[in-house]
VMD Tcl script that draws the C-alpha trace (Angstrom):
set ca {
  {64.43 7.45 -18.48}
  {62.92 3.95 -18.62}
  {64.58 3.02 -15.32}
  {62.99 6.00 -13.57}
  {59.57 5.08 -14.99}
  {59.87 1.48 -13.78}
  {60.94 2.61 -10.31}
  {58.03 5.05 -10.17}
  {55.51 2.34 -11.13}
  {56.94 -0.11 -8.58}
  {56.79 2.56 -5.87}
  {53.17 3.46 -6.67}
  {52.12 -0.21 -6.82}
  {53.82 -1.10 -3.53}
  {52.25 1.86 -1.71}
  {48.78 0.72 -2.80}
  {49.43 -2.79 -1.47}
  {50.91 -1.44 1.74}
  {47.70 0.39 2.58}
  {45.57 -2.75 2.19}
  {47.83 -5.11 4.15}
  {47.22 -3.67 7.63}
  {46.58 -6.49 10.08}
  {43.83 -6.06 12.59}
  {45.29 -7.49 15.79}
  {44.66 -4.75 18.32}
  {40.86 -5.13 18.30}
  {39.57 -6.85 21.43}
  {36.63 -9.12 20.94}
  {34.02 -8.61 23.61}
  {33.07 -11.86 25.26}
  {29.67 -12.77 26.60}
  {30.91 -12.69 30.20}
  {32.15 -9.10 29.86}
  {28.62 -7.92 29.04}
  {27.32 -8.92 32.46}
  {28.07 -7.33 35.80}
  {30.58 -9.32 37.81}
  {29.22 -11.01 40.90}
  {25.68 -11.37 39.52}
  {24.40 -14.14 37.36}
  {21.96 -13.22 34.60}
  {20.13 -15.47 32.26}
  {20.07 -14.62 28.57}
  {16.41 -13.67 28.77}
  {17.05 -10.89 31.32}
  {19.83 -9.33 29.27}
  {18.31 -6.46 27.27}
  {19.82 -5.85 23.88}
  {19.86 -2.24 22.69}
  {18.02 -3.30 19.53}
  {15.01 -4.62 21.47}
  {13.85 -1.10 22.27}
  {14.10 -0.01 18.63}
  {12.37 -3.18 17.44}
  {9.47 -2.64 19.87}
  {9.24 0.97 18.79}
  {9.11 0.00 15.10}
  {6.40 -2.60 15.79}
  {4.35 0.05 17.58}
  {4.77 2.49 14.68}
  {3.74 -0.26 12.24}
  {0.56 -0.98 14.21}
  {-0.31 2.74 14.33}
  {0.16 3.00 10.55}
  {-2.10 -0.03 10.00}
  {-4.86 1.54 12.12}
  {-4.51 4.79 10.16}
  {-4.68 2.84 6.88}
  {-7.90 1.10 7.96}
  {-9.47 4.49 8.65}
  {-8.25 5.81 5.29}
  {-9.61 2.83 3.35}
  {-13.01 3.04 5.06}
  {-13.21 6.72 4.17}
  {-12.30 5.96 0.54}
  {-14.96 3.24 0.43}
  {-17.64 5.65 1.69}
  {-16.51 8.21 -0.88}
  {-16.69 5.69 -3.73}
  {-20.36 4.98 -2.92}
  {-21.30 8.51 -4.02}
  {-23.07 8.66 -7.40}
  {-20.18 10.67 -8.82}
  {-18.06 7.49 -8.72}
  {-20.63 4.68 -8.77}
  {-23.12 5.92 -11.40}
  {-21.76 5.54 -14.97}
  {-23.92 8.40 -16.28}
  {-21.72 10.93 -14.44}
  {-18.72 10.20 -16.75}
  {-16.32 11.20 -13.94}
  {-17.97 14.60 -13.44}
  {-18.85 16.00 -10.04}
  {-22.40 16.72 -11.23}
  {-24.29 14.90 -13.93}
  {-23.65 16.59 -17.30}
  {-26.62 18.23 -19.03}
  {-28.21 16.46 -21.98}
  {-28.37 19.11 -24.68}
  {-30.16 19.00 -27.99}
  {-28.13 17.42 -30.82}
  {-27.39 20.79 -32.47}
  {-26.25 22.45 -29.24}
  {-23.97 19.76 -27.82}
  {-20.51 20.78 -26.62}
  {-17.21 18.93 -26.41}
  {-16.32 18.27 -22.78}
  {-12.64 18.74 -21.95}
  {-12.92 16.70 -18.75}
  {-14.27 13.43 -20.15}
  {-13.64 14.10 -23.86}
  {-17.23 13.26 -24.79}
  {-19.70 15.44 -26.69}
  {-22.78 15.94 -24.51}
}
mol new
graphics top color blue
foreach p $ca { graphics top sphere $p radius 0.5 }
foreach p [lrange $ca 0 end-1] q [lrange $ca 1 end] { graphics top cylinder $p $q radius 0.2 }
display resetview
């Protein structure tokens, strides 16, 4: 019984190591000369990497987002100049709250002030 258990553990352990010990020898490394067309000489600057297109595209998208953000911030700034946001007597209301007599004042759920 113990012999079978030991053999089973050795077999399981060796199969795990066998899967990790594969040598990578069949992969060909692409050299710089194989990237260029034979018979023509190219400088490095004329060789176009596939990532250059994506990089240029991302830069363009970034610039478009920055222009959109400038528009958004200008609009927010104009909105914040309204008395609803700049005048402290509005208490965050859209319209100025009414000033009622002391006996008729109500609790405001929006700003949690009695006015």
